[in-house]
C-alpha positions in Angstrom: 42.8 101.5 -5.8 39.1 100.9 -6.3 39.0 98.4 -3.6 39.7 100.8 -0.9 36.9 101.7 1.4 38.0 105.1 1.7 37.4 105.9 -2.0 34.2 103.7 -2.3 32.7 105.6 0.6 33.9 109.1 -0.6 35.8 109.7 2.5 38.2 112.5 3.0 41.7 111.3 2.7 44.5 112.8 5.0 46.8 115.2 3.0 50.6 114.5 3.5 52.8 117.4 3.5 56.1 115.9 2.7 57.4 113.0 0.7 60.0 111.9 3.4 59.7 109.4 5.0 58.2 107.4 2.1 54.5 107.5 1.5 52.5 104.7 2.7 51.1 102.4 0.3 47.7 100.6 0.1 49.0 97.4 1.3 50.7 99.0 4.3 47.3 100.6 5.5 45.4 98.9 8.1 42.6 97.0 6.8 38.9 97.4 7.7 37.8 94.1 6.4 39.7 90.8 7.1 41.6 89.5 4.1 39.7 86.3 4.0 36.6 88.1 2.9 36.6 89.3 -0.6 34.9 92.4 -1.4 32.2 92.6 -3.9 30.7 95.8 -5.4 27.1 96.5 -4.3 24.3 96.0 -6.8 21.6 98.4 -7.7 19.1 96.9 -5.1 19.8 95.1 -1.8 18.2 92.0 -3.2 16.6 90.9 -6.5 12.8 90.9 -6.8 12.8 87.2 -7.4 14.9 86.0 -4.6 14.5 87.8 -1.2 17.5 87.4 1.2 16.7 86.4 4.8 17.8 88.4 7.7 20.8 86.1 8.3 22.0 87.0 4.9 21.6 90.6 5.6 23.5 90.2 8.6 26.3 88.6 6.6 26.2 91.2 3.9 27.1 94.0 6.3 29.4 91.8 8.6 32.7 93.3 9.9 35.6 92.0 11.8 35.6 94.2 14.8 38.5 92.6 16.7 40.6 93.2 13.5 39.5 96.9 13.4 40.2 97.6 17.1 43.9 96.2 16.5 46.5 99.1 16.4 47.7 99.7 13.0 51.3 98.5 12.4 52.4 99.6 8.9 55.3 97.5 7.4 58.7 99.2 7.8 60.7 100.2 4.7 63.5 101.8 6.6 67.3 101.2 6.0 69.4 99.3 8.5 70.4 101.4 11.5 74.1 101.4 10.5 73.1 103.4 7.5 70.6 105.8 9.2 71.6 109.0 10.6 69.6 109.8 13.5 67.6 113.0 13.1 65.4 113.6 16.1 63.4 116.4 14.4 62.5 114.2 11.5 61.4 111.4 13.8 59.1 113.8 15.7 57.5 114.9 12.4 57.0 111.2 11.2 55.7 110.4 14.5 53.2 113.3 14.3 52.1 112.3 10.9 51.5 108.9 11.7 49.6 109.9 14.8 47.2 112.2 12.6 46.9 109.2 10.1 45.7 106.9 12.8 43.1 109.4 14.2 41.7 109.9 10.7 41.6 106.2 10.2 39.7 105.7 13.5 37.3 108.3 12.6 36.6 106.7 9.4 36.1 103.3 11.1 33.6 104.7 13.2 31.8 106.5 10.5 31.7 103.3 8.4 30.4 101.3 11.5 27.6 103.7 12.0 26.9 103.7 8.2 26.8 99.9 8.4 24.3 99.9 11.1 22.1 102.3 9.4 22.2 100.2 6.2 21.4 97.1 8.1 18.4 98.8 9.8 17.2 100.1 6.4 17.6 96.6 4.9 15.6 94.9 7.8 12.7 97.4 7.5 12.6 97.1 3.7 12.5 93.0 4.2 9.6 93.5 6.8 7.7 96.0 4.7 8.1 93.4 1.6 6.7 90.7 4.0 3.8 93.0 5.0 3.0 93.7 1.5 2.8 90.1 0.6 0.7 89.3 3.7 -1.8 92.2 2.6 -1.9 90.8 -0.9 -2.9 87.4 0.4 -5.7 89.0 2.7 -6.8 91.0 -0.3 -7.2 87.8 -2.3 -9.1 86.0 0.5 -11.4 88.8 0.9 -12.1 88.9 -3.0 -12.8 85.1 -2.6 -15.4 85.7 0.2 -17.1 88.6 -1.8 -17.3 86.1 -4.8 -19.0 83.5 -2.4 -21.4 86.2 -1.4 -22.3 87.0 -4.8 -20.9 90.3 -5.3 -19.3 91.7 -8.4 -17.0 94.8 -8.6 -18.9 96.5 -11.4 -17.3 100.1 -11.7 -19.0 102.7 -14.0 -22.7 103.6 -13.6 -22.5 102.6 -9.9 -19.1 104.3 -9.3 -17.1 102.3 -6.6 -20.2 100.4 -5.2 -20.5 96.7 -5.1 -23.6 95.4 -7.2 -25.3 92.1 -6.3 -25.7 89.5 -8.9 -29.0 88.0 -9.8 -29.9 85.6 -7.1 -32.0 82.8 -8.3 -32.6 81.1 -5.0 -34.1 82.9 -2.1 -32.6 80.4 0.4 -29.2 80.9 -1.0 -29.5 84.5 -0.7 -30.4 84.5 2.9 -27.5 82.1 3.5 -25.2 84.5 1.7 -26.7 87.4 4.0 -25.8 85.2 7.1 -22.4 84.7 5.9 -21.7 88.3 5.2 -22.8 89.2 8.8 -20.7 86.7 10.1 -17.8 87.9 8.1 -18.2 91.5 9.0 -18.5 90.7 12.7 -15.5 88.3 12.5 -13.4 91.1 10.9 -14.5 93.5 13.8 -13.5 91.0 16.4 -10.0 90.0 14.7 -9.2 93.8 14.5 -10.1 94.4 18.1 -12.9 96.8 17.0 -16.0 95.0 18.6 -16.6 97.8 21.1 -16.3 100.4 18.4 -18.4 98.2 16.0 -21.2 98.2 18.6 -20.9 101.9 19.2 -21.1 102.7 15.6 -24.4 100.5 15.4 -25.6 102.5 18.3 -24.8 105.9 16.7 -26.7 104.8 13.6 -29.9 104.7 15.2 -32.4 107.4 14.9 -33.5 109.9 17.5 -36.9 108.0 17.9 -35.3 104.5 18.0 -32.8 105.9 20.8 -35.9 107.2 22.8 -37.7 103.9 22.5 -34.6 102.2 23.7 -34.3 104.3 26.8 -38.0 103.7 27.6 -37.7 100.2 27.4 -34.4 100.1 29.5 -36.3 102.1 32.1 -39.4 99.7 32.2 -37.1 96.7 32.3 -35.6 97.9 35.6 -39.3 97.1 37.1 -39.9 94.0 35.3 -40.7 91.1 37.7 -39.1 87.8 37.7 -36.0 88.6 35.6 -33.6 86.6 38.0 -35.9 83.7 38.3 -36.4 83.3 34.6 -32.5 83.5 34.0 -31.9 80.7 36.4 -34.6 78.6 34.7 -33.1 79.3 31.3 -29.7 78.2 32.6 -31.2 74.7 34.3 -33.7 73.6 31.7 -34.3 73.3 28.0 -36.1 75.8 25.6 -39.6 74.1 26.1 -39.7 74.7 29.8 -37.8 78.2 29.7 -40.4 79.1 27.0 -43.3 78.3 29.2 -41.8 80.2 32.2 -41.0 83.0 29.9 -44.5 83.2 28.8 -45.9 83.2 32.3 -43.5 86.0 33.2 -44.9 88.1 30.4 -48.4 87.6 31.6 -47.5 88.6 35.1 -45.8 91.9 33.9 -48.7 92.6 31.4 -51.3 92.2 34.1 -49.3 94.8 36.2 -49.5 97.2 33.3 -53.2 96.5 32.9 -53.7 97.0 36.7 -52.1 100.5 36.5 -54.5 101.3 33.6 -57.4 100.2 35.6 -56.2 101.9 38.9 -57.9 105.2 38.2 -61.5 103.8 37.5 -61.1 101.4 40.6 -59.8 104.1 42.9 -62.3 106.6 41.7 -65.4 104.3 42.0 -64.3 103.4 45.6 -64.0 106.9 46.5 -67.3 108.1 44.8 -69.5 105.2 45.8 -72.3 106.4 48.0 -73.8 103.0 49.1 -73.0 100.9 52.0 -69.7 99.0 51.7 -71.1 95.9 53.5 -74.3 95.6 51.6 -74.4 92.2 49.5 -75.8 91.8 46.1 -75.9 88.2 45.0 -72.7 86.6 46.0 -70.5 89.6 46.6 -70.5 93.0 48.0 -72.6 95.6 46.1 -69.6 97.8 45.4 -67.9 95.3 43.4 -71.0 94.8 41.0 -71.3 96.2 37.5 -74.5 98.0 38.5 -72.7 100.0 41.1 -71.1 102.2 38.4 -73.0 105.4 37.5 -73.3 107.3 34.2 -70.7 109.8 35.5 -68.0 107.1 35.2 -69.3 106.1 31.6 -66.4 108.0 30.0 -63.8 106.5 32.2 -65.2 103.0 32.0 -65.1 103.1 28.1 -61.8 104.6 27.9 -60.2 102.1 30.3 -61.7 99.2 28.0 -60.2 100.9 25.0 -56.9 101.5 26.7 -56.8 97.9 27.8 -57.2 96.7 24.2 -54.6 98.8 22.9 -52.0 98.0 25.7 -52.6 94.3 25.4 -52.2 94.4 21.5 -48.9 96.5 21.8 -47.4 94.2 24.6 -48.3 91.1 22.4 -46.7 92.5 19.3 -43.8 93.7 21.2 -43.2 90.4 22.8 -43.8 88.6 19.4 -41.2 91.0 17.6 -38.6 90.3 20.3 -39.0 86.7 20.3 -38.6 86.6 16.6 -35.5 88.6 16.7 -33.9 86.3 19.3 -34.9 83.2 17.1 -33.2 84.9 14.0 -30.1 85.8 16.1 -30.0 82.1 17.2 -30.3 81.0 13.5 -27.7 83.4 12.2 -24.9 82.8 14.8 -26.1 79.4 16.0 -26.8 77.5 12.8 -30.4 77.2 11.4 -29.9 74.0 9.9 -28.7 70.5 11.2 -25.0 71.4 10.2 -22.0 70.1 12.2 -21.1 73.8 12.8 -23.8 74.2 15.4 -21.6 71.9 17.7 -18.6 74.2 17.2 -20.9 77.2 18.0 -21.9 75.5 21.2 -18.3 74.6 22.2 -16.7 77.8 21.4 -19.4 80.2 22.3 -20.8 78.2 25.4 -19.7 80.2 28.4 -21.3 83.6 29.5 -18.4 85.7 30.7 -20.9 87.8 32.7 -21.1 85.0 35.3 -19.9 86.4 38.6 -20.8 83.9 41.2 -20.5 80.4 42.0 -24.3 79.7 41.9 -24.4 81.0 38.4 -21.3 79.2 37.2 -23.1 75.9 38.4 -26.0 76.9 36.4 -24.0 77.7 33.4 -22.4 74.1 33.6 -25.8 72.4 33.8 -26.9 74.7 30.8 -24.1 73.7 28.7 -24.3 70.1 29.5 -28.2 70.1 28.6 -27.3 72.0 25.2 -24.7 69.6 24.2 -26.6 66.5 25.1 -29.7 67.6 23.3 -27.5 68.7 20.4 -26.2 65.2 20.1 -29.5 63.4 20.5 -31.1 65.8 17.7 -28.1 64.6 15.5 -28.7 60.9 16.3 -32.4 61.2 15.6 -31.7 62.9 12.3 -29.3 60.4 11.2 -31.6 57.5 11.9 -34.4 59.3 10.0 -32.1 59.6 6.9 -31.2 56.0 7.1 -34.7 54.7 7.2 -35.9 52.4 4.4 -38.9 53.0 2.2 -41.0 50.5 4.2 -40.2 52.3 7.5 -41.2 55.6 6.1 -44.3 54.4 4.8 -45.3 52.8 8.0 -44.6 56.0 9.8 -46.8 57.9 7.2 -49.7 55.5 7.9 -49.1 56.0 11.6 -49.3 59.7 11.4 -52.3 60.0 8.9 -54.2 57.7 11.2 -53.3 59.6 14.2 -54.4 63.0 12.6 -57.6 61.5 11.4 -58.3 59.8 14.9 -57.6 63.2 16.5 -59.9 65.1 14.3 -62.8 62.6 15.0 -62.3 62.7 18.7 -62.1 66.6 18.7 -65.4 66.8 16.9 -67.1 64.3 19.3 -65.8 66.2 22.2 -66.9 69.6 20.9 -70.2 68.2 20.1 -70.5 66.6 23.5 -69.7 69.8 25.2 -71.9 72.1 23.2 -74.8 69.7 23.6 -74.5 69.4 27.4 -74.1 73.1 27.9 -77.0 74.0 25.8 -79.3 71.3 27.0 -78.6 71.6 30.6 -82.0 73.4 31.2 -84.0 70.8 29.2 -82.1 68.0 30.9 -83.2 69.4 34.4 -86.9 70.0 33.2 -87.1 66.5 31.7 -86.5 64.8 35.0 -88.3 67.5 37.0 -87.1 66.4 40.3 -86.7 68.5 43.5 -84.4 68.4 46.6 -81.2 66.8 46.7 -82.0 64.6 43.6 -82.8 67.8 41.7 -79.3 69.2 42.7 -77.7 65.9 41.5 -79.5 66.2 38.1 -78.2 69.6 37.7 -74.7 68.4 38.4 -74.7 65.7 35.7 -74.3 68.0 32.6 -71.3 69.8 34.4 -69.8 66.6 35.3 -70.0 65.4 31.8 -68.4 68.5 30.5 -65.5 68.1 33.2 -65.0 64.6 32.0 -64.7 65.5 28.5 -62.2 68.4 29.3 -60.3 65.9 31.2 -60.2 63.3 28.7 -59.5 65.3 25.5 -56.1 66.5 26.6 -55.0 62.9 27.7 -56.2 61.3 24.5 -54.4 64.1 22.5 -51.0 63.5 24.1 -51.5 59.7 23.5 -52.4 60.1 19.8 -49.4 62.4 19.3 -47.3 59.9 20.9 -48.4 57.0 18.9 -47.6 59.1 15.7 -43.9 58.9 16.4 -42.6 62.3 15.3 -38.8 62.5 15.3 -38.2 66.3 16.6 -39.3 66.9 20.1 -39.7 70.6 19.4 -42.0 69.8 16.4 -43.9 67.2 19.0 -44.5 70.2 21.4 -45.8 72.4 18.6 -48.3 69.6 17.5 -49.3 69.2 21.2 -49.9 73.1 21.5 -52.3 73.3 18.6 -54.3 70.2 19.4 -54.7 70.9 23.1 -55.6 74.6 22.4 -58.4 73.3 19.9 -59.5 71.0 22.5 -59.6 73.7 25.4 -60.5 76.7 23.6 -64.1 75.8 23.0 -64.8 76.1 26.7 -63.8 79.8 26.6 -65.8 80.4 23.5 -68.8 78.9 25.2 -68.4 80.7 28.6 -67.9 84.0 26.9 -70.8 83.5 24.3 -73.3 82.2 26.9 -72.7 85.0 29.4 -72.7 87.7 26.7 -76.1 86.4 25.7 -77.4 86.6 29.2 -76.0 90.2 29.8 -77.5 91.4 26.4 -80.8 89.5 27.0 -80.4 87.9 23.5 -81.9 84.5 22.3 -79.2 83.1 20.0 -79.7 79.3 20.6 -83.2 78.9 22.1 -86.3 80.8 22.8 -84.6 82.0 26.2 -81.1 82.5 27.2 -79.3 79.3 27.8 -78.2 80.7 31.4 -81.3 81.5 33.2 -81.3 84.9 34.7 -81.6 84.6 38.5 -84.0 87.6 39.3 -84.2 86.8 42.8 -80.5 87.2 43.5 -79.6 89.7 41.0 -81.0 92.9 39.9 -79.0 93.3 36.7 -78.2 90.6 34.1 -74.5 92.1 33.8 -74.2 91.6 37.6 -75.0 87.9 37.2 -72.6 87.6 34.0 -69.9 89.3 35.9 -70.4 87.0 38.9 -70.3 83.8 36.7 -67.2 84.8 35.0 -65.3 85.8 38.1 -66.2 82.7 40.0 -64.8 80.9 36.9 -61.5 82.7 37.3 -61.2 82.1 41.1 -62.3 78.3 40.7 -59.7 78.0 38.0 -57.1 79.4 40.0 -57.7 77.2 42.8 -58.4 73.9 40.8 -55.1 74.4 38.8 -53.3 74.0 42.2 -55.3 71.3 43.9 -55.5 68.7 41.2 -51.6 68.6 40.6 -51.1 68.1 44.5 -53.7 65.4 44.5 -52.1 63.8 41.6 -48.7 64.0 42.8 -49.8 62.4 46.2 -51.6 59.5 44.4 -48.4 58.9 42.5 -46.0 58.9 45.5 -48.5 56.7 47.3 -48.6 54.1 44.3 -44.9 54.0 44.2 -44.6 53.3 47.7 -47.1 50.5 47.6 -45.2 49.1 44.4 -41.7 49.7 45.9 -40.7 52.1 43.3 -38.1 54.7 43.7 -39.2 57.0 41.1 -42.7 58.6 41.6 -42.4 62.0 39.9 -43.8 62.3 36.4 -42.3 64.3 33.5 -43.6 67.8 33.1 -46.2 68.3 30.2 -45.1 71.5 28.9 -47.8 72.0 26.2 -50.5 71.1 28.6 -49.4 73.6 31.2 -48.9 76.3 28.5 -52.6 76.0 27.3 -53.9 75.9 30.8 -52.3 79.2 31.4 -53.5 80.7 28.3 -57.0 79.4 29.2 -56.8 81.2 32.6 -55.8 84.3 30.9 -58.6 84.2 28.5 -61.0 83.9 31.3 -59.6 86.9 32.9 -60.1 88.8 29.7 -63.7 87.9 29.2 -64.3 89.0 32.9 -63.1 92.4 32.6 -66.1 94.1 30.8 -68.6 93.0 33.6 -66.3 92.8 36.6 -63.5 95.3 36.4 -62.1 94.6 39.7 -60.6 91.4 38.4 -57.7 93.6 37.0 -56.7 94.2 40.7 -56.5 90.4 41.4 -55.1 89.2 38.3 -51.5 90.1 39.0 -51.5 88.3 42.2 -53.1 85.3 40.7 -50.7 85.1 37.9 -47.8 85.7 40.1 -48.8 83.0 42.5 -49.2 80.6 39.6 -45.7 81.4 38.4 -44.3 80.5 41.8 -46.4 77.5 42.1 -45.6 75.9 38.8 -41.8 76.6 39.5 -42.1 74.7 42.8 -44.0 72.0 41.2 -41.3 71.6 38.5 -38.6 71.2 41.2 -40.4 69.2 43.9 -43.1 67.1 42.0 -41.9 66.7 38.4 -38.9 65.8 36.4 -37.4 67.0 33.1 -38.7 65.4 30.0 -36.7 62.6 28.6 -36.6 64.2 25.2 -35.6 67.7 25.6 -35.4 70.4 22.9 -33.3 73.4 22.4 -35.5 74.9 19.5 -35.5 78.6 19.5 -38.8 79.1 18.0 -40.8 77.5 20.9 -41.7 81.0 22.4 -42.6 82.1 18.9 -45.2 79.4 18.6 -46.7 80.2 22.0 -46.9 83.9 21.0 -48.7 82.8 17.7 -51.3 81.0 19.7 -51.7 83.6 22.3 -52.2 86.2 19.6 -55.1 84.1 18.1 -56.6 84.1 21.7 -56.2 87.8 21.8 -58.0 88.4 18.6 -60.8 86.3 19.8 -60.9 88.4 23.1 -61.0 91.6 21.0 -63.9 90.4 19.0 -65.8 89.7 22.3 -64.8 93.1 23.6 -65.7 94.6 20.3 -69.3 93.3 20.5 -69.8 94.5 24.1 -68.4 98.1 23.1 -70.7 98.2 19.9 -73.9 96.7 20.9 -76.9 98.6 22.0 -77.5 96.6 25.1 -80.6 96.8 27.4 -78.8 98.3 30.6 -81.6 98.4 33.0 -82.6 96.8 36.2 -84.9 93.9 36.0 -88.5 95.0 36.3 -87.7 98.9 36.7 -86.5 101.7 34.4 -83.5 102.4 36.5 -80.0 102.2 34.7 -77.8 99.2 35.3 -74.2 100.2 35.3 -72.3 103.3 33.7 -74.0 103.3 30.2 -77.4 104.5 29.2 -80.1 102.1 28.3 -79.9 101.0 24.5 -76.6 102.7 23.8 -73.1 101.5 22.9 -70.4 101.3 25.5 -68.0 103.3 23.1 -70.5 106.2 22.9 -68.9 108.4 25.7 -65.4 108.2 23.9 -67.0 108.8 20.4 -69.0 111.9 21.9 -65.9 113.3 23.3 -63.9 112.9 20.2 -66.6 114.6 18.0 -66.8 117.6 20.5 -63.1 118.2 20.1 -62.8 120.3 16.7 -59.4 118.8 15.5 -60.1 115.2 16.9 -63.6 115.6 15.4 -62.2 116.2 12.1 -59.9 113.5 12.1 -62.4 111.0 13.5 -65.2 111.8 10.7 -62.4 111.5 8.1 -61.4 108.0 9.3 -65.0 107.0 9.2 -65.9 108.4 5.9 -62.6 107.8 3.9 -60.7 104.9 5.4 -61.4 101.2 5.2 -61.6 100.6 9.0 -63.8 97.8 10.3 -66.1 99.5 12.9 
């Protein structure tokens, strides 16, 4: 009886009213399960904790023979033979009715059992899937705990609540690597979970109000930035050294535009208020361009513009430096800062820019990826070769490099001494020969030619010595060349600035008279002559930097034709071009105090230089054989640029704080916007002191703060 499904499932049994005909037995009732399947009572759980059934087993557990269920029930007959039975039609009808009721009940039970089976099977499947999910989550939890252990984090409850407390990190480098691993882990989790957009949105929402305002301003300014598209193509087609040079050139172009906007008020107001003749010539330029054409009414604007120029230039330089450093750190974190093999995976798996929308950009991307992979493979080969060097080879290289460094220092000192001697003794050299006419003019040109020869020879010797030292990394070679060429070139700017400042202030720093003789017959003001000298230097440098490369390329092409050579283009010298550009920018800076109109010409000159150097790269030069993808090239350029900027600030600071003799030669009339024997910053200081609140702040800073005034 216990094996009957009706009793196991507590199903309601049909109630029989009469005992005749005989009551059906269990064996005579239709079977729900086939006889071949023996019933086993269910256990307390669907499966044990140790052994989980598969879905196939679950299917078999609730299996039914539906064909057997659908067959009509045919109970075994226990009736007597027909000859012994008296026919009773009423009894037959009752028996038929009872049988029909019983069959209907059985069909109802079969349907209920089928539904219950389906529900049990669905619950078993769900339970199995939940168990699998729990096990998967346990594995993920164990993996995350292992990652946290690698990051050096302990789960220390108690004093710090549920926060993770860092262990004592003994090595700072290991700590930095663990921080990088943590960033990659968190970003990877966000990417796997599909929350990258939410991840960035949350980061943006965490920014303060001030940071959001700064970002909005920068985004607005970036819409008007020049040469963005050109730089993007250069970055796609060339290595980091070439793209770093053009990125620096683009920065100077846009910075000069901002400086022009700063000087625009001073220049326009001066042209409007100028009372003299616009066609009069003073020295070599129109009189309205000279320093002496400014009046004392323009002193405040002149002084404020110079101070604003310093502030804007310093802010732009620091901003560019910080942005470049942020890009370098990002490249180190996600691209690999060491010579690890993971950098190849980073290049291969994260090579394509999915913002590419045109066929031209797609081609540039392909070239870029090829360059990066080729450079990475060459770098790895060089590092492997360096690791496998013998002690003898290492000693030989060390001797080469020590000799090269010593030789460079000697050549640099000789070059500096020669330039200084020729510049300072030019007047004595001319007086010694005391020759007039064309011979005298030739004598005057000899010191200048000597300076030009030294300036041309120092860079060539510097590059040659650096090549003989046989450094391994092309990125490091570029940095060495930048520093050495800068030292060889910067002396010229220092001499030009110092000698013209000596002339303008009528000081005697090197001799009894100024090194640059004041031409009283051509100029009425010393400042006018200094401004004219520096402006001519800027213009001549802008022209010479274009003419000499064209002449050199023509000579190379002619030489190749004469020798039946196919290749006549030379490799681009990135370090030399960076220093030349920085030298040109320094000349513009030292010209500004005495010739403000150079601010109006500087953007055009720098923009033209950018386009010319780009054309020169494509038509007259080739890529360097040893390329580099070092992300800190721009950082190195900005460091050298900031050294130059600091020197320029010292130069402008002397101009602003010295009591100069601002007077016409031989008269008592004022020369320029500032009064005689007064500092150029006096109008701004007087304005600050006349304002009650600003005057209080100014006096407090002067009296109680360690500022270097």
